[in-house]
C-alpha positions as CSV (number, residue, x, y, z in Angstrom):
1,M,0.0,0.2,0.3
2,E,1.2,3.1,-0.8
3,R,0.7,5.7,1.7
4,R,-1.1,8.8,1.2
5,V,-2.1,11.9,3.4
6,E,-4.2,14.8,3.2
7,I,-2.9,18.3,4.3
8,G,-5.1,21.3,3.9
9,G,-7.1,19.5,1.1
10,V,-4.5,18.1,-0.9
11,V,-3.4,14.6,-1.1
12,V,0.4,13.7,-1.4
13,A,2.7,11.0,-1.2
14,P,4.9,11.4,1.8
15,E,7.9,9.8,0.4
16,S,7.6,12.2,-3.2
17,G,9.3,15.3,-3.6
18,A,6.2,17.4,-3.5
19,G,5.1,15.1,-0.4
20,Q,8.0,15.9,1.3
21,L,7.6,19.7,0.6
22,A,4.1,19.5,2.1
23,L,5.5,17.5,5.0
24,E,8.2,20.1,5.7
25,R,5.6,22.9,5.7
26,A,2.9,21.3,7.5
27,H,5.7,20.7,10.4
28,R,6.8,24.2,10.2
29,E,3.4,25.3,10.2
30,R,1.9,22.7,12.6
31,H,-0.7,22.3,9.8
32,P,-3.7,18.9,10.7
33,V,-2.3,16.0,8.4
34,R,-4.6,13.0,7.9
35,C,-3.6,9.6,7.1
36,L,-6.1,8.3,4.2
37,C,-5.7,4.9,5.0
38,Q,-9.4,5.1,6.4
39,E,-12.4,7.0,4.4
40,K,-12.6,9.6,6.9
41,G,-8.7,9.7,7.6
42,V,-6.8,9.3,10.6
43,P,-5.0,12.2,12.3
44,V,-1.3,11.7,12.4
45,Y,1.6,14.2,13.0
46,V,5.0,14.7,11.3
47,A,8.2,14.2,12.7
48,A,11.7,15.4,11.6
49,F,14.6,13.7,11.3
50,D,17.9,14.2,9.6
51,G,16.6,16.0,7.1
52,K,13.6,14.2,6.1
53,F,10.0,13.9,7.2
54,Y,7.9,11.4,8.3
55,V,4.1,10.5,9.1
56,K,3.8,9.3,12.7
57,R,0.5,8.0,14.3
58,L,-0.7,9.7,17.3
59,P,-0.5,7.8,20.7
60,G,-3.7,5.4,20.9
61,T,-4.8,5.7,17.1
62,G,-2.8,2.5,15.6
63,S,-5.9,0.6,15.8
64,K,-7.7,3.2,14.1
65,H,-5.3,2.7,10.7
66,A,-6.6,0.0,8.0
67,R,-4.5,-3.1,8.6
68,D,-2.5,-2.6,5.6
69,C,-1.3,1.0,6.7
70,P,2.1,1.4,8.1
71,S,0.9,2.9,11.0
72,F,-1.6,0.1,12.3
73,E,-1.2,-1.5,15.4
74,P,-3.8,-4.1,17.0
75,L,-5.4,-3.1,20.3
76,E,-2.4,-4.2,23.0
77,R,-5.8,-6.6,24.4
78,L,-6.1,-8.4,21.3
79,S,-2.1,-8.8,20.3
């Protein structure tokens, strides 16, 4: 599954050049970002490390992501 996120109404692939620019701006300006693995999207945040920007799940939201999403994590009681 290629990850897609929505930032201010624009859908980007985080690993693409345009995606990295959009994530950089979202990180700098604290724009909301949603992972589009589910129809309504799941809130995520942007982390920066070594000049690159990464989409990270918010605490407690792992089970809200689609099973094939990199951010999916089953509920602790089910694993």
